[in-house]
N, C-alpha and C positions, 0 to 999 in steps of 0.2 A: 626364175626356178627351171628355165630352159637348160637342157643339157644335163642335169643331175639327176642319178638313179635314186637316190633317197634324201630326203629333207626333212628336219626336224625344226619346225616353227617354234618360237617360244614369244609369249604376248599376254598381255592382261585380259581379262574376260570379266563380263558382268552379266550373271544369270538372274534367273526370275527369282530363285531362293536361295543364291549362292551366300555362303559365309565368307567375308573378306579373309585372304590369305589360305583359301583352300587350293591344292594342286589339282589341275584336273589333267590326264593323260588322254587325248581325245584323237579322233581320225577325221577326215571329212565327213565320213558318215554321221558323225556326232553333231555335227553342226546344222543348225536348221536352215531349211531352204527358204532363202529370202529371194521376193522377184522385186527388182528395181524398176523405177520410172525411168531412169536414165542410166547410160553405161558407166557415169562417173559414181553411182551409186551401186553397183555391181558387188555381190558378196565374193568372198574368195573361191567357193563353190563354183559360181557362176562364171568367174572370169577363168577358172582351170578349165572348166568345161568347154568355154569358148576356143580358149587355146587349144585344146586336144582336137575339136571340130575343124580347127584350121590347119590342124597338121603339125602343131608345135610338139618337140620331143620333151613331153613333160615327165615328171618323176614317176615311176610306179608306185613309190611307197612315200606318202606325207604323214607325217605324226605331228601333233600339236601338243605342246606343254602350254597350259595357260594356268595364270594365278587369279584367282577371283579378286578383284577390285572393287572400292566402294563407289570410286567415279574413274570412268575411263575416258571422260570427254576434257578434262582440263589437264594441261600439260604443266609439268613441274621438274625440278631436279631431284626432289625428294622421295622415297617412297614411304607410303604409309607404314607405319609399325608392324601392322598385320602382313602387309606385302613381304616387308623387309625379313621378316620371321619366316616367311615361306621359301625365300631363294635358295637355301641349302635342299631342300626337298625338291624343288624345281631342277635345280643342277644335277641332283642324283637320277631323276627322270629323264633327263636329256642324254646323262653318261650312259644310262643303262639302254636308251634307244640306239646310241651310237655303238656300243658294245655289242649288243647281241641283234641289232637289225631294228629298223623303225617299227614294225609293226609288233615285235615281239617284246619291246623295250620297256614294257610299263608295268610290269610284275610288282605288286605291292602298292600302286598308284591309285588315287580315285580315279574310277572310270567313269566317263560319261558326265552330264549334267545333271544337276537336281533342280 
């Protein structure tokens, strides 16, 4: 992420009461703060904060488009039917963020985690 002004991250997510296939438009502030026991377990927020403290030129604006998945631990080549159905919605959220600016690109999307 070093050297970029704005970033849109796309990933799967598993929240406490989430429904598979739900598309979330998030910022770093929407993510929980997790404290790791080891640097290898650092969350995205922790890693970025450490980078900023060390003077890394990190993006001023980071948006996250996340699709709720039933299982985020097992790797595979196929998407679940719910996640596959959500791809067009997620793509629209990414394109909106690119068109209008990362932090303003989420109109019409599900905001925050449930």
